C-alpha positions as CSV (number, residue, x, y, z in Angstrom):
1,M,21.2,7.9,-28.6
2,K,19.2,6.8,-25.5
3,R,16.5,9.2,-26.5
4,T,16.1,7.6,-29.9
5,S,16.0,4.1,-28.6
6,L,13.4,5.1,-26.0
7,L,11.3,6.6,-28.7
8,A,11.7,3.5,-30.8
9,A,10.6,1.3,-27.9
10,V,7.5,3.4,-27.2
11,S,6.6,3.3,-30.9
12,A,7.0,-0.5,-31.0
13,L,4.7,-0.9,-27.9
14,A,2.1,1.3,-29.5
15,L,2.2,-0.7,-32.7
16,L,1.9,-4.0,-30.8
17,A,-1.0,-2.7,-28.6
18,G,-3.0,-1.4,-31.5
19,P,-4.5,-4.8,-32.7
20,A,-5.3,-5.8,-29.1
21,L,-7.2,-2.6,-28.6
22,A,-9.1,-2.9,-31.9
23,Q,-10.5,-6.3,-31.0
24,T,-14.2,-6.3,-30.1
25,A,-15.9,-8.6,-27.6
26,N,-18.4,-11.2,-28.9
27,P,-21.8,-9.6,-28.2
28,G,-23.4,-13.0,-27.6
29,A,-20.9,-14.1,-24.9
30,G,-21.3,-12.2,-21.6
31,P,-19.1,-12.6,-18.6
32,S,-21.1,-15.4,-17.1
33,R,-21.0,-17.4,-20.3
34,S,-17.2,-17.1,-20.7
35,L,-16.8,-18.4,-17.2
36,G,-19.1,-21.4,-17.9
37,G,-22.1,-20.1,-16.1
38,P,-25.7,-20.0,-17.3
39,P,-26.6,-17.8,-20.2
40,P,-27.6,-14.3,-19.3
41,A,-31.4,-13.8,-18.8
42,T,-33.2,-11.8,-21.4
43,T,-35.2,-8.9,-20.1
44,Q,-38.7,-8.6,-21.4
45,Q,-40.1,-5.1,-21.8
46,A,-43.1,-4.4,-19.7
47,P,-46.2,-3.3,-21.5
48,K,-46.4,0.5,-21.9
49,P,-49.3,2.3,-20.1
50,N,-52.0,4.0,-22.0
51,P,-51.0,7.7,-22.2
52,L,-54.7,8.7,-22.3
53,K,-55.0,7.2,-18.7
54,Q,-52.1,9.2,-17.4
55,E,-52.2,12.6,-15.7
56,D,-49.4,14.0,-18.0
57,V,-51.0,14.2,-21.4
58,T,-47.8,15.5,-23.1
59,Q,-46.8,11.8,-23.5
60,I,-49.6,11.4,-26.1
61,T,-47.8,13.4,-28.7
62,G,-45.3,11.3,-30.6
63,T,-47.0,8.0,-29.9
64,A,-47.1,5.6,-32.7
65,V,-50.4,4.8,-34.5
66,Y,-51.0,1.4,-36.2
67,G,-53.5,0.7,-38.8
68,S,-56.0,-2.1,-39.3
69,D,-53.2,-4.0,-41.1
70,N,-51.0,-3.8,-38.0
71,K,-48.5,-1.6,-39.9
72,K,-47.3,1.7,-38.4
73,I,-49.3,4.4,-40.3
74,G,-48.1,7.5,-38.5
75,T,-47.7,9.2,-35.1
76,V,-49.8,11.5,-33.0
77,N,-48.8,15.0,-33.9
78,A,-51.3,17.0,-31.8
79,V,-53.9,16.6,-29.1
80,L,-57.1,18.6,-29.5
81,M,-59.6,19.3,-26.8
82,N,-63.2,20.4,-26.7
83,P,-63.0,24.0,-25.4
84,E,-66.5,23.7,-23.8
85,N,-65.7,20.9,-21.4
86,K,-61.9,21.0,-21.5
87,S,-61.5,17.3,-22.4
88,I,-59.5,15.6,-25.2
89,D,-61.8,14.8,-28.1
90,R,-59.5,14.4,-31.1
91,L,-56.0,13.3,-31.9
92,V,-54.1,14.5,-35.0
93,V,-52.3,11.7,-36.8
94,G,-49.5,12.5,-39.2
95,A,-49.7,9.8,-41.9
96,G,-46.7,9.1,-44.0
97,G,-43.8,11.4,-44.3
98,V,-40.3,11.0,-43.1
99,L,-39.4,12.2,-39.6
100,G,-42.6,14.3,-39.6
101,I,-41.8,16.1,-42.8
102,G,-44.4,15.7,-45.6
103,A,-46.9,13.9,-43.3
104,H,-50.6,14.2,-44.0
105,D,-52.2,15.4,-40.8
106,V,-55.7,14.1,-40.1
107,A,-57.8,14.7,-37.0
108,L,-59.7,11.7,-35.8
109,P,-62.2,11.4,-32.9
110,L,-60.8,10.0,-29.7
111,D,-63.2,7.0,-29.8
112,Q,-61.5,5.7,-32.9
113,F,-58.2,5.1,-31.0
114,H,-57.6,1.9,-29.0
115,W,-54.5,1.4,-26.9
116,D,-52.2,-1.6,-27.7
117,A,-49.9,-2.1,-24.7
118,Q,-47.7,-4.7,-26.5
119,Q,-47.0,-2.4,-29.5
120,G,-46.8,0.6,-27.2
121,G,-49.1,2.6,-29.5
122,F,-52.6,3.3,-30.7
123,T,-54.5,1.3,-33.3
124,V,-57.2,2.7,-35.6
125,A,-59.5,0.8,-38.0
126,K,-58.0,2.5,-41.0
127,T,-55.0,2.1,-43.3
128,E,-52.4,4.7,-44.2
129,A,-54.0,5.0,-47.7
130,Q,-57.4,5.7,-46.1
131,L,-55.9,8.4,-43.9
132,K,-54.1,10.1,-46.8
133,G,-57.4,10.1,-48.7
134,M,-59.1,12.1,-45.9
135,P,-59.1,15.9,-45.8
136,A,-56.1,17.4,-44.0
137,W,-56.3,19.1,-40.6
138,S,-54.6,22.5,-40.4
139,A,-53.7,24.5,-37.4
140,S,-53.3,27.7,-39.3
141,G,-55.4,30.6,-38.4
142,S,-57.5,29.6,-35.5
143,A,-57.2,26.7,-33.1
144,N,-60.7,25.6,-34.3
145,T,-59.7,25.6,-37.9
146,M,-60.0,22.0,-39.1
147,S,-61.0,20.5,-42.4
148,G,-62.3,17.0,-42.5
149,S,-63.4,16.9,-38.9
150,S,-66.3,14.8,-37.8
151,T,-67.3,17.7,-35.7
152,P,-69.4,20.3,-37.6
153,P,-68.2,23.9,-37.3
154,R,-70.2,26.1,-34.9
155,P,-72.3,28.8,-36.6
156,A,-71.2,32.3,-36.2
157,S,-73.1,34.4,-33.7
158,P,-75.4,37.0,-35.4
159,T,-74.0,40.5,-35.6
160,T,-75.8,43.8,-36.0
161,S,-74.4,46.6,-38.0
162,H,-75.4,50.3,-37.5
C-alpha cells in the first residue's frame, strides 16, 4: 500500500511540475531588466573584412554577392587564378538557385567586384537577370574551360605531324 501511495505522490508532483517547466522566459526581458536595472546593451556587429585582402583566400568562396539593386544575386562559388602570374583574376558567381542547386555560374573579372563591409559581401554592377543572361562558366574538362569569359582563349601551340 505504501508503494502505491508513493507512486501516486511522485506522479502528482510530475503533473504539477510540467506546466512550470513548459513556461518560457520573455525574450525581451533580461535579468537586469527584471531587477529594475537598465535595459541590456545591443551589440552592433563589426564590419566584416574584405576577404580579398586576407592571406587565407578560402574565405572568398561562399561570400554573398549583391547586385546593382542591392539585392542578393548569388554567392561566390569558385575563385579562379591566372596561371601565368598566380594571382586571382576572376570569381565565379552562382546566380539564382536554391542552396547552390540550379545556380547559373558566371565568371566575372575581379575588377568588377567591390567589397561592402556593412553587408559583408561583394557588390557588382549587374542584376540577377543580367547574370542569368550571360554564358555559363563550366569547370568540366580543363581548369581553363570557360564560356562567356572576358579573357580570350589562348591559341593552341602549333604541332607537327610526321
